[in-house]
Every structure is written in structure tokens, then in C-alpha cells.
C-alpha positions in Angstrom: 116.1 111.6 101.3 113.1 111.8 103.6 113.2 110.7 107.2 110.7 108.1 108.2 107.9 109.2 110.5 106.8 107.2 113.5 104.0 105.7 111.3 106.4 104.4 108.6 108.3 101.1 108.8 112.0 101.1 109.1 114.9 98.7 108.4 114.0 95.5 106.5 110.2 96.3 106.9 110.7 99.5 104.9 112.8 97.8 102.3 110.2 95.0 101.8 107.3 97.5 101.7 109.1 99.4 99.0 109.9 96.3 97.0 106.2 95.2 97.3 105.2 98.5 95.7 107.8 98.1 92.9 106.5 94.6 92.3 103.1 96.1 91.3 104.9 97.7 88.3 107.0 94.8 87.1 109.2 91.8 87.9 112.6 92.5 86.3 115.0 89.6 86.3 117.8 91.8 87.8 115.8 94.3 89.9 118.6 96.0 91.9 122.1 97.4 91.5 124.2 98.9 94.3 127.4 101.0 94.2 128.8 104.0 95.9 126.3 103.7 98.8 123.3 104.0 96.4 120.7 101.3 95.7 119.2 101.5 92.2 115.9 99.8 91.4 116.3 98.6 87.8 113.5 97.8 85.3 110.8 100.0 86.8 110.1 103.2 84.9 109.3 106.1 87.3 107.0 107.5 84.7 104.8 104.5 85.1 104.5 104.9 88.9 101.5 106.8 90.2 102.1 109.9 92.4 100.5 108.2 95.4 103.0 105.3 95.2 105.9 107.7 94.6 105.0 109.6 97.8 104.8 106.3 99.8 108.2 105.2 98.2 109.7 108.5 99.2 108.5 108.0 102.8 110.1 104.6 102.7 113.5 105.9 101.5 113.3 105.6 97.7 113.4 108.7 95.4 112.5 109.2 91.8 115.7 110.0 89.9 114.0 110.4 86.6 115.4 107.3 84.9 115.1 105.0 87.9 114.4 104.9 91.6 117.3 105.2 94.0 117.9 104.9 97.7 120.8 106.0 99.9 119.0 104.5 103.0 119.4 101.0 101.6 122.7 101.4 99.7 125.9 99.7 100.7 127.3 100.6 104.1 
């Protein structure tokens, strides 16, 4: 997990910014799943996401897990 820089949004702003990027790649009916303090973004294939967006998502707290994007920053607390 990366730590946001002073230039990156935090909190809800970071979550919304990430979701807006994911929206460019699809609109799944059930887009998230959360368990064990990990948020999973469902229905968006990381292979379809360009590297520039992956870097931005990483800065926002989402990582490419190969089969999906995940976040421990936005998981259950």
C-alpha cells in the first residue's frame, strides 16, 4: 500500500477519485466486496487498465492484485 502524498486526495475524496477511474473501465452491477479489512473492486479486469491509471490508483490506495483491484485503506475498520 502506498502512502498518499500531499498532492493526493485522502479520505472520501481519494475513494471517489478511484471509483471514477474504475468507472472508465466498466459499470458492474455489484462493484465492491469487503471482508477481512480488504475492499475488492469487482468486475474490472486489471489487465484492461492502462499503466498510467494503475499508478494513479496505487497513489489513491488501490493495488492491482492480478485478478482484481484491492485496497486495505478503504476496507472495513
